[in-house]
C-alpha positions as CSV (number, residue, x, y, z in Angstrom):
1,M,2.5,68.6,138.4
2,D,4.8,71.0,140.2
3,R,6.3,73.9,138.3
4,D,9.9,72.4,138.1
5,T,8.6,69.2,136.5
6,A,6.4,71.2,134.1
7,Y,9.4,73.5,133.2
8,E,11.5,70.4,132.4
9,F,8.9,69.4,129.8
10,F,9.3,72.7,128.1
11,E,13.1,72.7,128.3
12,K,13.5,69.1,127.0
13,G,10.8,69.2,124.3
14,A,11.3,72.8,123.1
15,L,7.9,72.7,121.3
16,V,4.5,73.5,122.6
17,A,1.3,72.8,120.7
18,G,-1.5,75.3,121.2
19,M,-5.1,74.6,120.5
20,R,-7.4,77.5,120.0
21,G,-10.9,77.3,118.5
22,A,-13.1,74.2,118.0
23,F,-11.1,72.0,120.2
24,G,-13.6,70.2,122.3
25,P,-12.5,67.1,124.2
26,E,-12.8,64.7,121.2
27,T,-11.0,67.0,118.8
28,A,-8.3,67.9,121.3
29,L,-7.7,64.2,122.0
30,A,-7.4,63.4,118.3
31,A,-4.8,66.2,117.8
32,T,-2.8,65.4,120.9
33,S,-2.7,61.7,120.1
34,I,-1.0,62.5,116.7
35,L,1.3,65.0,118.2
36,M,2.4,62.6,121.0
37,E,3.3,60.1,118.3
38,E,5.4,62.8,116.6
39,G,7.3,63.6,119.8
40,I,5.5,66.7,121.1
41,H,4.4,66.3,124.7
42,V,3.4,69.8,125.9
43,F,-0.1,71.0,125.1
44,E,-1.7,74.4,125.7
45,L,-5.5,74.5,125.5
46,T,-7.0,78.1,125.6
47,M,-9.8,79.6,127.6
48,N,-11.3,81.2,124.4
49,S,-12.0,77.8,122.8
50,D,-14.8,75.2,122.9
51,D,-15.1,73.5,126.3
52,P,-11.4,74.3,127.2
53,I,-11.4,72.9,130.8
54,E,-13.1,69.7,129.8
55,A,-10.7,69.3,126.8
56,M,-7.7,69.9,129.1
57,Q,-8.9,67.3,131.6
58,A,-9.6,64.8,128.8
59,V,-6.1,65.1,127.5
60,K,-4.6,64.8,131.0
61,R,-6.6,61.7,131.7
62,E,-5.5,60.1,128.5
63,F,-1.8,60.7,128.8
64,G,-1.1,61.2,132.5
65,D,2.4,62.0,133.4
66,A,3.6,61.4,129.8
67,A,2.3,64.8,128.8
68,C,2.3,68.3,130.2
69,V,-1.1,69.8,129.7
70,G,-2.0,73.4,130.6
71,M,-4.2,76.3,129.9
72,G,-3.6,79.5,128.0
73,T,-5.3,82.9,127.6
74,V,-6.0,83.0,131.3
75,L,-6.8,86.7,131.8
76,N,-8.2,87.1,135.3
77,T,-7.8,85.6,138.8
78,E,-11.2,83.8,138.6
79,D,-10.2,81.9,135.5
80,A,-6.8,81.3,137.1
81,Q,-8.4,79.6,140.1
82,R,-10.7,77.6,137.8
83,V,-7.9,76.1,135.8
84,L,-5.9,75.4,138.9
85,D,-8.9,73.6,140.4
86,A,-9.2,71.6,137.1
87,G,-5.6,70.4,137.4
88,A,-3.7,72.5,134.9
89,D,0.0,71.6,134.7
90,F,0.9,75.2,133.7
91,V,-0.8,78.4,132.9
92,V,-0.1,80.9,130.1
93,S,-1.3,84.4,129.4
94,P,-0.7,86.8,126.5
95,A,-0.3,89.5,129.1
96,F,1.6,90.2,132.3
97,Q,-0.9,90.7,135.1
98,P,0.7,90.5,138.6
99,D,-2.5,89.4,140.3
100,V,-2.9,86.4,138.0
101,V,0.8,85.6,138.4
102,Q,0.5,85.6,142.2
103,V,-2.5,83.2,142.2
104,I,-0.6,80.7,140.0
105,N,2.7,81.1,141.8
106,D,1.1,80.6,145.2
107,A,-0.3,77.3,144.0
108,G,3.2,76.1,143.0
109,V,2.2,75.8,139.3
110,L,4.3,77.0,136.4
111,M,3.2,80.4,135.1
112,A,4.3,81.9,131.8
113,P,3.0,85.4,131.6
114,G,3.1,87.3,128.3
115,V,5.8,90.0,127.9
116,I,7.1,91.9,124.9
117,T,9.3,94.7,126.4
118,P,12.4,94.5,128.6
119,S,10.5,96.3,131.4
120,E,7.7,93.7,131.4
121,A,10.2,90.9,131.3
122,V,12.2,92.2,134.3
123,A,9.0,92.9,136.3
124,A,7.7,89.3,135.6
125,W,11.0,87.7,136.4
126,E,11.2,89.6,139.7
127,M,7.9,87.9,140.6
128,D,9.7,84.6,140.4
129,C,8.2,83.5,137.1
130,K,10.4,80.6,135.8
131,L,9.4,81.0,132.2
132,L,8.3,84.1,130.2
133,K,6.1,84.0,127.1
134,I,7.4,86.6,124.7
135,F,4.5,87.5,122.5
136,P,3.8,88.2,119.7
137,I,7.5,87.8,118.8
138,G,7.0,86.3,115.4
139,A,5.5,89.5,114.1
140,L,8.5,91.5,115.4
141,G,11.1,89.1,114.2
142,I,14.3,87.4,115.2
143,N,16.3,90.6,115.5
144,Y,13.9,92.0,118.1
145,F,14.2,88.8,120.1
146,K,18.0,88.9,120.0
147,A,18.0,92.5,121.1
148,V,15.8,91.8,124.1
149,F,17.6,88.5,125.0
150,G,21.1,90.0,124.8
151,P,20.9,91.8,128.2
152,L,18.4,89.4,129.6
153,N,20.0,86.1,128.8
154,H,19.6,84.9,132.3
155,M,15.9,84.7,131.8
156,K,14.0,81.8,130.1
157,F,11.8,82.7,127.2
158,M,9.1,80.8,125.2
159,C,8.5,82.4,121.8
160,N,4.9,82.6,120.7
161,G,2.9,84.4,118.0
162,G,3.7,83.7,114.3
163,M,5.8,80.6,114.9
164,H,6.1,78.0,112.2
165,A,8.6,75.6,110.7
166,E,10.6,78.3,108.9
167,N,11.4,80.4,112.0
168,A,11.1,78.3,115.1
169,G,14.6,77.0,114.8
170,Q,16.0,80.5,114.5
171,F,14.4,81.5,117.8
172,L,15.6,78.3,119.5
173,N,19.1,78.9,118.2
174,A,19.0,82.5,119.5
175,G,18.3,81.3,123.0
176,A,14.6,80.6,123.4
177,V,13.8,77.6,125.7
178,A,10.8,76.7,123.6
179,C,8.5,77.8,120.8
180,G,4.7,77.6,121.0
181,M,2.5,77.5,118.0
182,A,-1.2,77.0,117.4
183,S,-2.7,78.1,114.1
184,W,0.2,76.9,111.9
185,L,0.5,73.5,113.7
186,T,-3.0,72.6,114.8
187,G,-5.3,75.0,112.9
188,D,-8.6,76.1,114.4
189,G,-10.0,72.7,115.2
190,H,-10.9,71.8,111.6
191,M,-7.5,70.8,110.3
192,S,-7.1,67.1,109.4
193,V,-5.0,64.9,111.6
194,D,-2.9,64.0,108.6
195,T,-2.1,67.7,108.1
196,I,-1.2,68.1,111.8
197,R,1.1,65.1,111.6
198,N,2.8,66.4,108.4
199,R,3.3,69.8,110.0
200,A,4.8,68.3,113.1
201,R,7.3,66.4,111.0
202,Q,8.1,69.5,109.0
203,L,8.7,71.3,112.2
204,H,11.1,68.6,113.6
205,A,12.9,68.4,110.3
206,A,13.5,72.2,110.2
207,I,14.7,72.4,113.8
208,N,17.0,69.4,113.4
209,A,18.5,70.9,110.3
């Protein structure tokens, strides 16, 4: 999937389901199947989880072009190349590392590096990143995001870290392209599929309100 197509998934869907922890292929498939039914189509597996590459590939095989499936917590160029070789639709990091960004950009894949200050955001944007992950923005709050976004509203931000049904709508209304959430929405791999379904519905209801 090229980076423009992947970005459209983020922009249209506005919600990204992260999976960190005991999300081997079987568990990841169970969670993503429920979330697909509930209208969430962008999924971020993470490198510090159980069998992350195998899980990512299993989800990609299951849903094909109907879902956008990528890898998060990519912290070095070796892992960046591994996930590219495995077919990641996008790559996310909690940090801004120019060497990692360059590897992903050179492959024509969507890269969302982590930023939290205006200086980091400008530096990443100047590397032709189409989407920036502002993290951990939930802990800093909506006013911090508004303060950063004000002078940088030509940039595209995904808000991550501390996102849930009560605040996601605020960040989207303030200008975020998307909100990503893991622990509140999907747990650590041991949350029941019924709970995941209920939380996805709470999330949509809150955002629509």
